N, C-alpha and C positions, 0 to 999 in steps of 0.2 A: 680529048673532048674539051671544049671551052665552057666557061661558066654559063653563057647564054643557052647552050645546048642542055646543060644540066637543069637550068631553071625551067626550060620548056617541058621537061619530063615530069615535073612535080604537079600534083593535083592543083587545079585552079582555086580550090576553096582554101588552100593553105599558102600563106606567104613563105618566101624562102627562109625567113628567120623565125617562123612560128614553131612552137613546140607542141601545139595541139595535136593529139593523136600519136605522138611519139612515146617511147617508153624510157624512163630513167631509173637507174639503179642508185639508191641512196644508202650508203653504209652508216652504221651507228645511228639509225633513225628511230629508235624507240622512244627517245626523249630529247629534250634540249634543242640545240641547233640543228641536229640531223632531222628531227621530226618537223621542225619549223621549215626547213628546206623542202622536205617531202610535201608538206601542206601547200607551200607556195607553188611547187611544180604541179601538184594535183589540181589546184584551183586555176592554174593557167591552162588546164586541159591535157596535161601529160599523164599517161598511165605511170604508176610508180611501183617499183619492186623495192621493198624495205628489208633491211637486215639489222639484226641486233642480238642481244643476249637473252631477251625475254623468251619464255616458252610461247609456242603457238597459242595456247589457251590464254595465257596472260595478255597477249597482245591483240587477240581476236576482237574485243570490243572497240579498241582504238582504230583498228584496221577497218572494221565495218562502218564506223562513224565517218572516217575520212572518205571512204568509198561513196557513202550516201551523200555526204555534204558536197563533194566535188563532182560527183557523177562520172567518175573515171574508174578504171580497173586498178585495184590495189592488191598486191600480193606481199606476203611476209614470209621470210625464211630465217630461222634461227641460225646464226653463224657468228663465230668468233674470228674476225679477220685481223686480229692483233699480230699474229705471227706470219 
C-alpha cells in the first residue's frame, strides 16, 4: 500500500501529521520534563497516559487539572519502569 492510499483512509478532520485524538504514553511524567511533555501533548489534543512513582491519590489532583485544562483524556498508572 502506498502513502497516498494510507492518507486517503485517515479522517478528513485530521491532517496526516496531527496528534489530535491520538494517545501517547509518557513515562516519568509526575514532575519535571516528563510532566511538561505530557502537558504539551495534552494541549495539542492528544490523550495521555502518564506513569510515575506517585500514588494514584497523590497524583489525582494534577491529573484532574490537566484533563480539565486540556479537554482530553488523561490516565495515570503508578509504575517503576527503571528496571
